[in-house]
N, C-alpha and C positions, 0 to 999 in steps of 0.2 A: 683834668678835663672830663666832663660828664660823658657817658657813652653816647647820648644823642648828639652832643656837640661834635664828637669824633665822627659819627655817621654823617652829619651835615657837612662837615669839612671834607670827608671822602666824596660825598655826592657833588660838591662844588668842584673839587679837583677833577673828578671824572667828567663832569660836564664841560670843563675847559680843555679836555684832551682832544687832539685832532681827530681821533677815532669817533668822537661823538658829534662832530660838527654836522654831519649829514642828518643825524637824528634830530638835532635841534632845528635845523633848517626845515625839515619835513613838518615838524610840529609848529613852526612859526614862532619859535621862542627866541628872545633876544639874548645878548651876551650874558652868561651866568654871573651872578653876584654871590657874595658869601652867604646870603640869606636863602639861597636855593641852589639846587643842582639836579643831577639825575643819578639813578641807580637801578639795579635789577632787584625786584622784590617779589614776594609771594604772600598770599593770605596767611594769617596766623589767627584763626578764629575770626573775630570781628576786627582785628588789628592787621598790621602787616609786619613783615620782617625782611631785612635785606638778605640776599642770597649770593653766594660766591659763584654758583653756576646755575644756569637755567633761569626760571622766573620771567617776569615781564619788565620791560623798561618803564620807569615812571619818573615824573618830576617830583623831587622831594623839597618841601618847603618847611623852613623853621617857623614855629609859632611862638611868638613872644608875648609875655604879659609884663608890662613895664619894661624892665631891662633883663628879665629872666627868660631863658629859652625853656619853655614849658613842655613842648611836645614837637613832633614832626608829623606832617601829613604827606602821604604819597598819592599822586594823581596819575592814573593810567594815561599815557599819551594816545592810546587807541580809543578807549571808551569814556575817559574822564571820570571814571569811578574813583572815589576817595576812600582812604583808610588811614586812621591815625596809628602812630607807633605806640603810644602809652595810654591813650584814651583819657588824657587829662585836660586838653584844651577844648573849649566850647566854640571859640570864634577865632578865625584868622583875620588879622587886621584890628586887633584890640585897641591899638593906639588911636584909631579913628573914632572910637566911642566918645572920648573926651571932646574932640573937635565938634562932633554932632551936638553934644549937650551945650557946649559953649556958644555955638553959632545958631542953635535952634533950627538947623537945616537937616534935611533927611540924610540918614546913613544909607548909602547904596549897598545892597546885598547882591553879591554875584553868585552864580550857580556853582562855580568851582574855582580853584586857585589859578588856573590858566587864564580864565576870563578876568579875574582880579589882577593878575600880572599885566595882561594886555591893557587894562585901564589904569596902569601906573599905580596900582594898589590904593586907589582912592575909594575905599569902602571896606567891606568885610565879606567873609564867607562863613556860613554856618557849618560847623563841623559835627555838632551833636544836636539834632532836632528835638530830642526828648527834653533837653534842658535849655533850650534857646531862650526861654523867658528870663533866665537869670542875667543874660547879657543884654537882651533887646527889649525887655518888657517895659522899660521906662524911657526909651529914647524919644525925642520929640516927634519923629516921623521916620518912615523907611521908604526907600525907593528901590525898584527892581526893574528888570528888562521886559518882563511879560506877565500876563495875567495869571498863568499857572503858578509862578513863583509868588505873586501877591497873595493868591488864595492859600498857598502852603504856609506862608508866613502868618496869615490871619488865623488859620486853624491852630497852628502851634502856639501862638501867643494868646489867643482867646482861651484855649484849654489851660494855659498856665496861670494867667492872671485875671481872666474873665473879660478883659477888654484889650484889644490890640491897638497900638499906636496907628495914626493915619498911614496908609500905604499908598504910594504913588507908582505909576508905571512910566518908565522913561523911554518907551519905544518911540523912535522917530516917525514910525508909520502911523502912530496913534493920533487922532484928531482931538485937540483939547476942547472940552466943553465950555461954552460961554459962561455958564453959571458956576464954574469952579475956579476958585482963586488959587493959582499955583503958588506953592511955597518953595519950589525948586525950579531952576531954569528949564530943566528937562521934564518936569512933572506933566503928566497928561493922562487922559482917560480915567480920571478919578470916578466919574459917574458910572462908567462901565464896571469898574471894580466894585462899587457899592451895590450895583445890581447883582453882580455875581455873588457877593457876600450875602445878599438877601435870600438867594436861592439855597444857601447852606443852612439857613435857620430851620 
């Protein structure tokens, strides 16, 4: 068994222990699955490492590419800051890329794995913004919850490939513009995003 597989198994078992139930409840986390758990961690440069004593409690998510466990990502339950274990994975939710290409529907990008988990893993989470274009540069379209994330995606993808895919905002509070044809049931405020992008030029 690979070391990261052992670490993920340990995190899952720890999350299922009665001692961690209050922690999961406070964080609003569902019943743990073998794909994620919790552990105590500390920074290790730009990465993280598990610790036997001390550290901060974090949710640990396995990051797969096809059927291979490629990396782990730790998410602080207090701040939602993320760090990878090996710095190999670029995107959490890689399996959703194929579905986005096949259906020509937007891939929803979540700000962190906790939001992704709450949405039943229907989308992805960017783990490395420097190389995000390798994964998202050619998707038909992207969707996210707010304008700040839309602008961050636009900057990262334009810098990588020169042109970002269409980006939609899925906020329920947003008012859909009459002259925008939505390509996603929750797509809205496309015109506002375009205005924001124009200010970046």
